[in-house]
Backbone bond lengths (Angstrom), bond angles and torsions (degrees), N, CA, C in turn:
res aa  C-N    CA-C-N  psi(-1)  N-CA   C-N-CA  omega(-1)  CA-C   N-CA-C  phi
1 M - - - 1.443 - - 1.524 108.88 -
2 P 1.342 117.67 129.60 1.454 120.18 -179.47 1.530 111.69 -66.15
3 R 1.317 115.56 142.58 1.455 119.93 176.70 1.522 110.99 -109.56
4 A 1.315 116.71 -23.77 1.459 120.03 176.65 1.523 107.62 -78.95
5 P 1.318 118.09 164.39 1.455 121.45 -174.44 1.521 114.20 -55.48
6 V 1.314 114.38 149.15 1.457 123.41 175.55 1.518 105.70 -117.04
7 P 1.339 119.15 100.62 1.464 119.48 -174.60 1.521 114.41 -97.80
8 P 1.315 118.48 106.49 1.463 119.53 172.36 1.526 110.59 -78.23
9 A 1.308 116.15 140.33 1.458 121.06 173.56 1.524 107.84 -90.84
10 A 1.331 117.39 154.08 1.463 122.41 -177.07 1.522 109.96 52.97
11 A 1.316 115.64 47.47 1.456 122.06 -169.45 1.517 115.04 -72.73
12 A 1.309 119.11 -15.31 1.453 120.51 -178.06 1.526 112.54 -91.65
13 G 1.316 117.86 -3.85 1.451 121.20 178.39 1.519 111.59 -82.91
14 A 1.323 116.40 -178.43 1.465 121.46 -176.90 1.528 112.10 -60.34
15 V 1.312 118.10 -49.36 1.463 121.59 -177.79 1.524 110.71 -74.33
16 G 1.324 116.87 -48.13 1.456 120.76 -177.78 1.519 113.08 -61.26
17 S 1.332 117.55 -39.85 1.462 119.33 -179.05 1.528 111.15 -68.05
18 L 1.335 117.36 -31.66 1.476 119.61 173.79 1.524 110.37 -68.05
19 A 1.332 117.11 -41.43 1.468 120.41 178.21 1.526 110.34 -61.13
20 V 1.329 116.94 -40.55 1.462 121.18 178.08 1.522 110.15 -60.79
21 Q 1.314 116.67 -48.48 1.467 120.65 -176.51 1.526 111.85 -66.11
22 I 1.313 117.18 -40.28 1.470 120.36 178.18 1.522 110.43 -64.42
23 A 1.330 116.28 -44.58 1.474 120.00 179.36 1.528 110.77 -61.32
24 R 1.326 116.97 -41.05 1.473 120.48 178.41 1.518 111.00 -65.81
25 L 1.336 116.95 -43.07 1.466 120.34 179.37 1.529 111.78 -62.08
26 C 1.324 116.22 -27.40 1.466 121.00 178.14 1.529 111.78 -83.51
27 G 1.314 117.18 1.60 1.456 121.03 175.43 1.509 115.61 89.07
28 N 1.311 117.89 16.93 1.461 121.30 -178.66 1.519 112.28 -92.05
29 R 1.309 115.83 150.33 1.460 121.14 167.63 1.520 105.57 -78.37
30 V 1.319 117.00 134.23 1.458 121.25 -175.68 1.522 110.10 -122.12
31 I 1.329 114.64 134.29 1.457 122.55 171.50 1.519 105.83 -116.71
32 A 1.319 116.58 127.41 1.457 120.85 -175.06 1.525 110.55 -122.06
33 S 1.318 115.75 153.76 1.456 120.18 174.51 1.521 109.19 -121.12
34 A 1.330 114.57 148.50 1.462 121.70 178.03 1.527 107.65 -150.23
35 G 1.316 116.43 167.54 1.459 120.77 -173.16 1.512 116.72 -99.96
36 S 1.330 118.44 11.14 1.464 119.90 175.78 1.523 109.61 -150.32
37 D 1.327 115.35 156.73 1.455 119.87 179.24 1.526 111.62 -65.30
38 D 1.345 117.22 -34.00 1.467 120.60 177.54 1.524 110.99 -63.21
39 K 1.331 117.14 -42.37 1.466 120.73 179.05 1.526 111.06 -67.26
40 V 1.326 116.71 -39.67 1.465 120.57 177.37 1.527 109.60 -62.53
41 A 1.329 117.66 -42.99 1.468 121.25 178.58 1.524 110.34 -62.10
42 W 1.328 117.95 -40.96 1.462 121.51 178.14 1.530 111.16 -63.46
43 L 1.331 116.49 -44.27 1.466 120.25 178.42 1.527 111.35 -60.51
44 R 1.310 115.72 -43.48 1.469 120.05 -179.39 1.530 111.28 -69.45
45 G 1.329 115.99 -48.13 1.460 120.47 -174.24 1.521 114.12 -76.96
46 S 1.306 117.16 -47.48 1.471 120.66 -175.10 1.516 113.65 -85.65
47 L 1.326 117.20 -36.80 1.464 119.50 -176.92 1.529 113.06 -102.91
48 G 1.323 117.01 -9.85 1.456 120.66 174.14 1.515 115.64 68.10
49 V 1.333 116.57 38.85 1.459 120.37 -179.45 1.527 110.20 -120.69
50 D 1.327 115.28 161.07 1.461 119.96 169.82 1.522 106.42 -73.36
51 A 1.317 116.86 141.27 1.461 119.44 -178.39 1.522 110.14 -149.54
52 F 1.335 115.05 156.40 1.457 120.75 176.36 1.518 109.71 -141.51
53 N 1.338 114.84 155.02 1.456 122.42 177.08 1.529 107.56 -90.99
54 Y 1.324 116.95 113.01 1.463 119.81 -176.01 1.520 112.37 -66.48
55 R 1.323 118.29 -13.67 1.466 121.41 177.57 1.534 111.84 -82.35
56 D 1.327 116.97 -9.10 1.466 121.57 -177.51 1.520 114.08 -84.97
57 G 1.314 118.20 1.07 1.458 119.52 179.57 1.510 111.34 155.68
58 D 1.297 114.44 -170.98 1.453 122.14 -177.60 1.538 110.89 -60.38
59 V 1.318 116.60 124.78 1.466 122.04 -177.67 1.528 110.50 -60.63
60 A 1.319 117.39 -44.29 1.467 120.75 -178.80 1.527 111.26 -61.69
61 E 1.311 117.31 -41.29 1.460 120.78 -179.85 1.530 111.16 -67.80
62 Q 1.320 117.18 -40.94 1.465 119.87 178.95 1.528 110.72 -65.33
63 L 1.324 116.70 -38.92 1.462 120.67 177.60 1.534 110.22 -66.98
64 R 1.317 116.89 -41.88 1.472 121.34 178.44 1.530 110.85 -60.10
65 R 1.325 116.27 -40.34 1.467 121.00 -179.48 1.535 111.05 -64.94
66 L 1.323 117.45 -40.26 1.464 121.21 -177.57 1.526 113.49 -84.90
67 A 1.334 117.11 -22.16 1.470 120.49 -178.47 1.526 110.29 -135.43
68 P 1.329 117.49 65.63 1.462 119.35 -177.97 1.528 113.13 -62.52
69 E 1.341 117.80 -21.56 1.457 122.06 179.52 1.530 112.32 -87.00
70 G 1.322 117.08 0.82 1.458 121.41 -179.22 1.518 111.38 90.74
71 I 1.329 115.11 179.20 1.465 121.53 -179.55 1.524 109.25 -128.50
72 D 1.308 116.06 156.38 1.462 121.63 -179.42 1.523 113.09 -104.24
73 V 1.326 116.75 -31.38 1.465 121.32 -176.17 1.519 108.21 -137.56
74 Y 1.327 115.97 141.74 1.463 121.00 176.11 1.513 108.84 -132.46
75 F 1.320 116.72 125.57 1.462 122.94 175.07 1.516 107.13 -98.69
76 D 1.325 117.29 111.99 1.461 121.36 -172.71 1.511 112.42 -108.54
77 S 1.320 114.62 123.80 1.456 119.88 170.62 1.532 110.48 -127.92
78 V 1.335 116.25 7.90 1.460 121.26 -175.82 1.527 112.77 -110.87
79 G 1.326 117.99 -45.91 1.458 121.27 -175.76 1.517 111.18 78.25
80 G 1.319 116.59 -157.70 1.459 122.66 175.34 1.509 115.09 49.82
81 A 1.335 115.91 -131.99 1.470 122.20 -176.33 1.531 112.29 -63.26
82 H 1.336 117.49 -31.07 1.466 120.39 178.51 1.528 110.67 -66.23
83 L 1.327 116.29 -46.61 1.463 120.04 179.32 1.530 110.21 -65.26
84 E 1.311 116.77 -40.67 1.463 120.44 178.62 1.532 111.03 -61.36
85 A 1.321 117.51 -43.22 1.469 121.21 178.01 1.526 110.67 -63.49
86 A 1.318 116.53 -42.33 1.465 120.09 -179.93 1.520 110.98 -63.78
87 L 1.322 117.88 -43.43 1.468 120.68 178.92 1.523 110.64 -59.00
88 T 1.319 116.81 -39.57 1.455 121.29 178.73 1.527 111.04 -62.83
89 H 1.324 117.38 -39.35 1.464 121.45 -172.97 1.528 114.51 -95.96
90 L 1.317 117.40 -4.43 1.467 118.86 177.67 1.519 110.81 -68.44
91 N 1.312 114.91 137.31 1.459 120.93 175.43 1.522 109.63 -76.13
92 R 1.311 116.43 161.22 1.467 122.24 177.68 1.533 109.61 -53.25
93 G 1.318 116.78 132.39 1.458 122.01 -179.11 1.523 113.41 81.17
94 G 1.329 116.97 8.81 1.465 121.26 -179.05 1.522 112.27 -65.01
95 R 1.336 114.39 164.76 1.470 120.70 -177.65 1.518 110.66 -127.89
96 V 1.337 115.28 144.84 1.453 121.93 178.39 1.526 108.43 -127.67
97 A 1.322 116.06 126.99 1.465 122.10 172.78 1.523 106.26 -104.31
98 I 1.332 116.92 118.06 1.468 121.66 -176.35 1.523 108.61 -107.50
99 C 1.335 116.16 115.82 1.464 118.68 -178.95 1.519 112.72 -121.28
100 G 1.316 117.56 1.41 1.455 119.10 179.43 1.512 110.67 -175.07
101 S 1.315 115.06 177.81 1.458 120.85 178.70 1.523 108.97 -150.76
102 I 1.324 115.50 65.14 1.457 122.07 -175.74 1.524 111.84 -51.96
103 S 1.325 117.28 -35.80 1.462 120.46 -177.45 1.526 112.05 -63.72
104 D 1.325 117.89 -19.59 1.464 121.29 -179.40 1.526 113.61 -96.64
105 Y 1.321 118.30 -6.09 1.461 120.76 -173.44 1.525 113.38 -61.96
106 E 1.333 117.31 -40.53 1.462 119.53 -176.40 1.523 112.84 -123.70
107 S 1.313 116.54 21.12 1.457 119.99 178.82 1.527 109.36 -146.87
108 K 1.303 114.69 175.50 1.455 120.16 177.81 1.532 108.97 -65.99
109 P 1.327 118.77 130.59 1.469 120.76 179.62 1.527 111.71 -55.61
110 S 1.332 114.97 137.87 1.462 119.89 178.42 1.525 108.58 -136.01
111 G 1.295 115.53 97.74 1.460 120.21 -179.82 1.512 111.21 -72.54
112 P 1.311 117.79 166.23 1.463 119.94 178.76 1.525 111.16 -68.59
113 A 1.332 116.00 137.46 1.464 121.03 179.70 1.529 111.80 -78.40
114 N 1.328 116.94 -9.33 1.463 120.97 -175.59 1.531 112.14 -113.21
115 L 1.304 117.59 32.23 1.459 121.56 -176.77 1.525 112.86 -60.14
116 F 1.342 117.81 -24.86 1.461 119.75 178.86 1.528 111.90 -61.44
117 L 1.342 117.77 -19.10 1.467 120.22 176.65 1.528 110.97 -59.47
118 A 1.321 117.53 -24.72 1.473 120.31 176.37 1.523 110.23 -60.88
119 V 1.319 116.55 -33.54 1.466 121.49 178.29 1.531 110.38 -80.93
120 S 1.336 116.84 -51.99 1.459 119.68 -173.79 1.527 113.55 -67.87
121 K 1.341 117.72 -22.53 1.462 120.85 178.76 1.535 112.76 -105.81
122 D 1.331 117.42 5.79 1.468 121.02 -178.09 1.527 111.41 55.72
123 L 1.320 116.75 46.86 1.456 121.48 -178.59 1.525 110.98 -84.11
124 T 1.305 115.73 156.01 1.462 122.20 172.68 1.522 108.03 -114.50
125 L 1.335 116.78 121.38 1.451 122.05 176.28 1.521 107.38 -114.80
126 R 1.321 116.71 127.31 1.461 119.52 -178.38 1.513 109.71 -137.41
127 G 1.316 115.25 126.27 1.451 120.86 175.75 1.515 110.09 -88.69
128 F 1.327 115.99 152.51 1.464 120.10 175.23 1.514 110.14 -154.62
129 R 1.315 114.37 157.21 1.460 122.84 176.80 1.520 107.89 -129.53
130 G 1.283 116.57 136.22 1.456 120.58 177.14 1.522 111.36 -58.81
131 S 1.333 116.18 -38.12 1.468 120.16 -177.26 1.526 112.84 -67.78
132 S 1.334 116.45 -14.45 1.467 119.30 176.48 1.521 111.53 -80.66
133 N 1.306 116.74 -5.89 1.460 121.08 -175.77 1.530 112.74 -123.00
134 L 1.307 117.05 26.16 1.466 120.19 -178.80 1.525 112.63 -64.75
135 H 1.313 116.97 -22.42 1.461 121.72 -179.16 1.532 112.87 -72.60
136 L 1.325 117.61 -15.37 1.469 120.48 -176.23 1.483 112.71 -77.25
């Protein structure tokens, strides 16, 4: 079980807020990102997690400030700069669950420029779709 923060991206949405709650129920410290101060306040107050507004500055710097010891798990539904920041801050042997790429929905896809960190840090990246598990 990871002890370092588990930061879901887009944490105030339907999927992200479930990821936050599951991670908390499993005993993890959670750092979440959202796109407005109201959503950040809700995450902090209602779900009891550390949170930041990704519109307030560089995502990597905000994550570094909240998790100077690095992170063990990242739940990604955003992609782009969020995934790149997470790859930078993942500890050796870290894991990434990729369930979406919101940053690519209405713009040109922009993958992380530091994907080689998956090799140098022995990371595990795994994509999944809820619809692939309807049989469960």
